[in-house]
N, C-alpha and C positions, 0 to 999 in steps of 0.2 A: 339617345332618348328613344323609347319605343313609340310607335305610332298609335294614336287613339282612334277608336272606331265608335260610332254612335249606334244606337239600336236600328237606325234606318240603314246604316251600312251593312249590318248583319242581315236584315231582312232582304236587302238588295234593291236595285232601282227598278222603275217601270221600264220594261224592255220587251223586245220580241225574243222568245226562248230559243233553245231549251235551257240555257245556262248563263248565269251572270258573268262567269269567268270566260266562257267560250264564245258568247255572242255579245252581251252587254259591254263588258270590259274591252273586248276586241274592237267593237264599233268605236268606242271612245278612243282607243289608240289610233285608229285610222283617221278620226276627225282631228286629233291633235297633230298628227303627222301632216295632214293636209293643210292645217293652219300654219304650221312651221314652214311648209313649202310655199304657201302664200296664194295658191291657186290649184285648180284641178290638174294633176299631171296627165301626160299623154301615155306614159308607160310606167308600170310598176312591177318590181320583182319582190315577192313576199316570201320570206323564209320562216316556216313554223318550226320551233324547237321542242324537243322532249315530249312532254305529254300532248302538246298541241300537234306535234308531228304525227301522232297516231290517230288523233281524233278530229282534225280540223275540217274534214269533209262531212263526216257523220254528224257533228255538233253544229255545223253551219258557221264555223269560224271563217271559212273562205268567203261566204257571202257577207258576213258582218264587217270584215276588214275592208272590202271593196265599198260597202255602203258608207262606212265612216270616211273613206278617201273621197267619196262623192258628197260629203258633208251631211249625211243622214244621221239623225240621233238614234239612240239604242231603241226607242219605242216606235220608230218609223215602220209602218206596215210594208214599205217597199223592200225592206231588207231581204225578204224571201225571194225577191226577183232581182237581186242586185247583180248577179252574173249576167243576166240578159240586159239589164239597164246599162251596165258598164260597156257592153258590146255595142249597144245603140249609141252611146255617147263617145264611141271611138276611144275608150280607155282600155288600152291593151294590158293584159296582166299575165304573170307567170308565177306559179306556186312551187315552192321547194319545201322539202321536209328533211330535217336533221334530228335524229332520235336520241343521240347520246352526246349532247353538249353539256358536260358536267359543270362547266364554269358558269353556266346561265341558269337563271330562274326556270322552274319547270314549265311555266306558261310564258315563254318569250317569243316575240315576233320581231323580225328585222324587215324593214321596208325601204326599198330603194326607189325613189321617185325621180322621173325624168321628164323634161319637156324642153325640146330644142337643145341648147347647150347647158341648161340649168339641171343640176342634180343634187339631191339631198338624200341622206341615209339616216334613219331613225330606228333605234332599238327600244322597244317598249315591253312591259310585263303586265299581265292581268293578275291582280292579287286576290280576287274573289269579291263578291258583293258589288261588282261594277267598278271597284277601285283599281286604278292603274298607276304606273310610274313610268316615266320616260328616262331610260338609263344611259343612252348615248345619242349624240347628234354628230354625224360626220366624224365618228371616231373619238370624240371628246366625251369623257365620262361626265354624267350629270345624274340628278335624281329629283324629279319634280312631277307633280300630278296634273298641272294645268287647271286645277279647280279654283285657283285664285289668280289675280293678274300676275303675269310672268314676263320678265324682261330677259331676253337672251342676247348676249353681246359677244361678238367675235372681234378681237382687237390685237394689236401688237402688245407685247409684254413689256410695256414701258414703266419707268419708275412712277410709283404713286397712282397707278391706273385704278386699282381697287378703291383706294381712298377717294379718288376723284369721282368715280361713278356712284359710290355710296353717298357722297355729299350732294350730288345732283338729285338723287332720290330724296334725301333728307329735306331739301329745299321744296319738295312737293308735300311736305308734312306727311310723309308716308313711311311707315316702319317696314323693315325687311324681315319677312318671316323666316326664310331660309336662303342660303347663298352657297352656290357651288362654284369653285374655280378650278379649272383644269387647263394645263398648257402643254404644248408639244415639247418644249424645252426652254431653258433660260434665254430671254430675248427673242423668243419665237412667238408664234401665234397662241393666244389664250382664249379660252371660252369662259364667260361668266354667266351664270343663270341665277336670277334673283326672283324669288316668289314674294310678292308684295301684299301688304294688308289692304291697300286701297289702290284704285286705278291712278295712273298718272296722266298728265295732259299730252295730247298729240304734239304740242309745241316742244315739250321736253324730249320726246322720242326723236323729233326732227333735229333738235339741237345735238343730241348724241350722234345721229347719223352724219352730221356736218363735220365732225372732228376727223382730221386726216388720219390719225392712228387707229380709229375705230373702222373696221372693215364691213361690219354687218350688224344691224340692230333688228331684232324681231320682237314685237310686243304682242302678247297674247291676252285677250280678254279671257275671263274665266270660261272654261269649256266644261260645263257640268252635265251636259246631256250627250 
């Protein structure tokens, strides 16, 4: 099914320029990655691919991604000073550029976030008009925008796990808009990403975290800015 865009998507978001793809969307990718990580990282390695690899400095994508990782919205006036702000906040960063990654979307960014022993890797794409998609988390394939409540679960691949988790969400009187399931192998770790029509209660999130076969639960409120 093709994705639908509204007139507001085509006009683009309120943001710091010059480009909705290269700054607005990039800042959103950074914010989503930061919320997946759960806190501000101490060190980030950011790889820009394809068209981003050629333009990330001139179009301000380097500043935008750091701003997002510091939880700034696309219309935050501080984006222009994000490099200096990151240094003041002791957020170390390293940029890489890969120009010919034919398997990836033209506007792709990979972010590796680290703090102490904690490490997360996120691959996002900027689709234009400020729209984004998160395509990978720690090597697991996914495809979500974070514009609606999102539940990310890493768990053992046990029998009935998908049915169980969907039933828990159903008891919240909440429909699942999209669901992606990806696993390393049979009976190995699996990643489930559920985009929801409505928020779920913190109590439900804590219940899922308490189950011994569930290794990690991340709940994202809508990240629309």
